[in-house]
Structure formats: structure tokens, C-alpha cells
C-alpha positions in Angstrom: 0.0 -0.1 -0.2 1.4 3.5 -1.0 1.1 5.8 1.9 0.7 9.7 1.4 1.0 12.4 4.1 -1.5 14.9 2.8 -4.1 17.5 4.0 -7.6 16.7 4.4 -10.0 19.4 4.0 -12.5 20.3 6.9 -14.4 23.3 7.8 -17.0 24.9 5.9 -17.3 27.0 2.8 -15.2 30.1 3.0 -13.6 28.7 6.2 -11.1 26.1 5.5 -9.4 23.7 7.9 -7.2 21.1 7.1 -6.0 18.0 9.0 -2.6 16.4 8.1 -3.1 12.7 7.7 -1.5 9.7 6.7 -3.6 8.2 3.9 -3.5 5.3 1.3 -2.8 7.3 -2.0 -5.8 5.7 -3.6 -8.2 7.1 -1.2 -10.3 10.2 -1.8 -9.0 13.5 -0.5 -11.6 13.5 2.5 -11.7 9.6 2.7 -10.6 7.3 5.5 -7.3 8.0 7.2 -4.6 5.6 8.7 -3.6 8.4 11.2 -4.0 12.2 12.1 -0.7 13.7 12.2 -1.6 17.4 13.0 -3.7 20.2 11.5 -3.3 23.5 9.3 -5.6 26.3 9.7 -5.0 29.1 7.1 -7.5 31.4 8.8 -5.0 32.1 12.1 -3.7 35.6 11.8 -0.2 34.5 13.0 1.3 32.8 10.1 3.8 30.9 12.1 0.9 29.5 14.4 -1.1 28.0 11.5 0.2 24.5 11.6 0.5 22.2 14.5 2.2 18.7 13.8 3.1 15.7 15.5 6.8 15.5 14.8 7.4 11.9 16.3 4.5 10.4 14.2 5.6 12.3 11.0 9.1 11.0 11.4 7.7 7.4 11.7 5.6 7.4 8.6 8.4 8.9 6.6 10.8 6.2 7.8 8.3 3.7 6.6 8.2 5.1 3.1 5.4 7.6 3.2 5.5 10.4 0.8 4.4 13.9 1.6 2.6 16.1 -0.9 4.5 19.3 -1.8 2.5 21.5 0.7 3.0 19.1 3.6 6.7 18.9 2.7 7.1 22.4 3.0 5.0 22.6 6.4 7.1 19.6 7.7 10.3 21.3 7.0 9.2 24.6 8.7 7.3 22.9 11.7 8.2 19.2 12.0 10.4 17.7 14.6 13.6 19.5 13.6 11.8 22.4 12.0 13.4 25.9 10.9 10.5 27.9 12.3 9.9 26.2 15.6 11.1 29.2 17.7 8.8 31.6 15.5 5.9 29.2 16.2 6.5 29.0 19.7 6.5 32.8 19.9 3.3 33.1 17.8 1.4 30.8 19.9 2.3 32.5 23.0 1.2 36.0 21.4 -2.2 34.2 20.3 -2.5 32.8 23.9 -2.1 36.3 25.6 -4.3 38.1 23.1 -6.9 35.8 24.1 -6.4 36.3 27.8 -5.9 40.3 27.6 -8.8 40.7 25.0 -9.9 44.3 25.7 -13.3 44.9 26.0 -14.7 47.3 23.3 -15.5 51.1 24.4 -18.9 51.3 25.6 -21.4 53.6 23.7 -22.0 57.0 25.3 -25.5 56.5 26.2 -24.6 53.2 28.4 -23.3 53.9 31.8 -20.2 52.3 32.9 -21.7 50.8 36.2 -25.2 49.9 36.5 -27.5 52.3 38.9 -28.6 50.5 41.9 -32.1 51.9 43.1 -32.9 51.2 46.7 -36.2 49.2 47.4 -36.7 50.0 51.1 -40.4 49.2 50.9 -41.9 52.7 52.0 -44.5 54.0 49.9 
């Protein structure tokens, strides 16, 4: 069986998401996989945080003769086990993590008070 490491399209229309998978070369693009090895999300704003790969499993599949596609070969070269962009990837992931935790609230419109007014309900009429 000829094994390819390639991208399997997920997501929805105009919102692509890809899983990096080891598949039989004869299966359809979105068909049955042998193993999922990572993912690639092209919609992430940080370029170096788009691909997350399981380097050890990719090395295994390459050692038993699996052939990556051209795009996956580039991702493995950059973000694989001994990738050239691993430091940049770690920094980009940290920036994304901090951006989520430090997300600023949008400014309130002028007609909305910052603190809700509390009226007393003493019960006297």
C-alpha cells in the first residue's frame, strides 16, 4: 500500500481547515485516514501559528516510506520535529494565547453607563 501524508479538507465554505493525515494514496481527499498527524488552519492571523504537527509520528511515517505532498513537505520542513521555524511558532502561539487572555473590552457607547445604577428598594410608599 502506498501511503501519502496529505491534507484533508475540513471546515465549511469560505472557512477552510485542514488535517494533516497519513492516507492510502488511492483514497479520496476527504476519505478514510490511517492516522491524523496534525492540523493546518490558514485563517489564523499569526502565520507561524497556523500549523501544529506531531513530529514524532511524521518521522515514523516517513521512515516506513510514506511520501508527503508538496505543501505538506513545506510544512514538515518548517514545523516538523527539527523544523526551521519552531522558535517563531512558539512565539506566535504565545502571542495568540496572551491576546485571548488580555482581550480588551470594546468601548461602551456614550449612552450606556459604565456601572449600573442601583435603586434602593426600602419598601416605603
